[in-house]
C-alpha positions in Angstrom: -14.1 21.2 10.0 -10.5 21.3 11.2 -9.0 21.3 7.7 -11.3 24.6 7.5 -9.9 25.7 10.6 -6.4 25.4 10.0 -6.7 26.6 6.1 -8.7 29.7 7.5 -5.2 30.2 9.7 -2.9 30.2 6.9 -3.1 33.7 6.3 -3.5 34.9 10.3 -1.1 38.4 10.0 2.3 37.6 12.1 1.6 41.0 13.5 -1.7 40.0 15.3 -0.1 36.3 16.5 3.1 38.3 17.7 1.0 40.6 19.7 -1.5 37.8 20.9 1.8 35.4 22.2 3.3 38.4 23.7 0.1 38.6 26.2 0.6 35.3 26.7 4.4 35.4 27.1 4.5 38.4 29.0 4.9 38.3 33.0 1.2 39.1 33.9 0.4 36.6 30.9 -0.7 32.9 31.3 2.6 31.8 30.3 4.8 34.5 31.8 6.5 32.2 34.5 8.1 30.2 31.6 10.0 33.7 30.8 9.8 33.2 26.5 9.3 36.9 26.0 12.4 38.2 24.2 14.1 34.5 23.6 14.9 32.5 20.8 12.7 30.0 22.6 9.9 32.4 22.4 10.5 33.2 18.5 10.7 29.4 17.7 7.4 28.5 19.4 6.0 31.6 17.6 7.3 30.6 14.5 6.0 27.2 15.2 2.5 28.4 16.0 2.9 30.5 12.3 3.8 27.6 10.2 1.6 24.7 11.7 -1.4 26.0 9.7 0.7 25.4 6.1 1.9 22.4 7.0 -1.6 20.8 8.6 -3.3 22.3 5.3 -1.1 21.2 2.6 -0.6 17.8 4.3 -4.3 17.2 4.4 -4.8 18.6 0.6 -1.6 16.1 -0.4 -3.2 12.9 1.5 -6.7 13.5 0.2 -5.7 13.5 -2.9 -4.0 10.6 -2.7 -4.7 7.7 -5.0 -7.6 5.8 -2.8 -7.3 2.6 -5.0 -4.1 2.7 -3.7 -5.2 1.8 0.0 -7.4 -1.0 -1.5 -4.8 -2.5 -3.5 -2.7 -2.8 0.0 -5.1 -3.8 1.6 -6.2 -6.7 -1.0 -2.4 -7.6 -0.9 -2.7 -8.5 2.8 -1.5 -4.8 4.5 -2.1 -3.9 7.7 -3.5 -0.5 8.3 -0.5 1.1 9.0 1.3 -0.5 6.1 -1.5 1.1 4.2 -1.1 4.6 5.6 2.8 4.0 4.9 1.9 3.2 1.3 -0.3 6.8 1.1 2.3 8.4 2.5 5.4 7.2 0.2 3.1 8.6 -2.6 2.7 11.6 -1.4 5.9 12.4 -0.2 6.8 15.1 -2.5 4.0 17.0 -1.5 4.5 17.0 2.1 8.0 18.0 1.3 6.5 21.2 -0.7 4.4 21.9 2.7 7.2 21.8 4.8 9.1 24.2 2.3 6.2 26.6 1.9 6.2 26.5 5.8 10.1 27.2 6.3 9.7 29.8 3.8 6.8 31.8 5.6 8.7 31.4 8.9 12.0 31.9 7.4 10.7 35.5 6.4 8.7 36.7 9.1 9.4 39.6 10.9 6.2 40.1 13.3 6.5 37.5 15.4 10.1 37.6 15.3 9.9 41.6 16.1 7.0 41.4 18.8 8.1 38.5 20.7 11.8 38.3 20.3 12.1 42.2 20.8 15.4 42.4 18.4 17.4 42.4 21.4 21.0 42.6 19.7 23.0 39.6 19.9 20.2 38.0 21.4 17.0 37.7 19.2 18.0 39.7 16.4 17.2 37.7 13.1 17.9 38.2 9.1 14.1 39.8 9.0 14.8 41.9 12.1 17.9 43.2 11.3 16.7 44.3 7.7 13.7 46.5 9.2 16.3 47.8 11.7 18.6 48.4 9.2 16.2 50.0 6.7 15.1 52.3 10.1 18.6 53.7 10.5 18.9 54.4 6.6 21.5 51.8 6.2 20.3 50.6 2.6 23.1 48.9 1.9 23.4 46.9 5.2 19.5 46.2 4.7 19.9 44.9 0.9 22.6 42.7 2.3 20.8 41.3 4.5 18.0 40.8 2.3 20.4 38.9 -0.4 21.4 36.6 2.2 17.9 35.8 3.2 16.9 35.5 -0.4 19.5 33.1 -1.2 19.1 30.8 1.9 15.5 30.3 0.5 16.6 30.0 -3.0 19.1 27.7 -2.5 16.6 25.4 -0.1 13.9 25.6 -2.7 15.9 25.1 -5.8 17.8 22.1 -4.0 14.0 20.3 -3.4 13.1 20.7 -6.4 16.0 19.7 -8.1 16.0 16.2 -5.7 12.2 15.8 -6.9 13.4 16.4 -10.5 15.8 13.3 -10.4 13.7 11.4 -8.2 11.2 11.6 -11.2 13.7 10.9 -13.7 14.6 7.7 -11.8 10.7 7.0 -12.1 9.8 7.2 -15.8 6.5 5.2 -15.4 5.4 8.2 -13.0 5.7 10.9 -15.6 1.9 12.6 -15.6 
């Protein structure tokens, strides 16, 4: 049931989350006393809430798909419960890296929370995505495209690096090829 809730939260519209957080972080909201609205910390909290369902759902799926015989083997060899869990996590490390990578990409390219909670304040809370939106609205398409290229380049470099490391790891362990 919990996994189902997190899985359904993966698709939460970012502007809806941003609005909800705005209401909680505004001066009249429950967390208004923390003065998080229009701050980078407020954006970070919003991004964390946004990506948590991705990480939880993907990690739970990875752990659920782990070989059940691995736990039995580890227990047979005398491993403690903690060591059994470590063995399973070691076997599922790359699916979990994929989960974190997907979450990073979702958060890094997100606009709704950053715009609503951060306010797109110059030299305070303006990030790449809000800068792209601003420059597009101002008709500065060359600047907006430059920001978009930077945004896409960062995501591509990180994703390709993760894929390269995984490929190198697979080549070092030829017995694990599927």
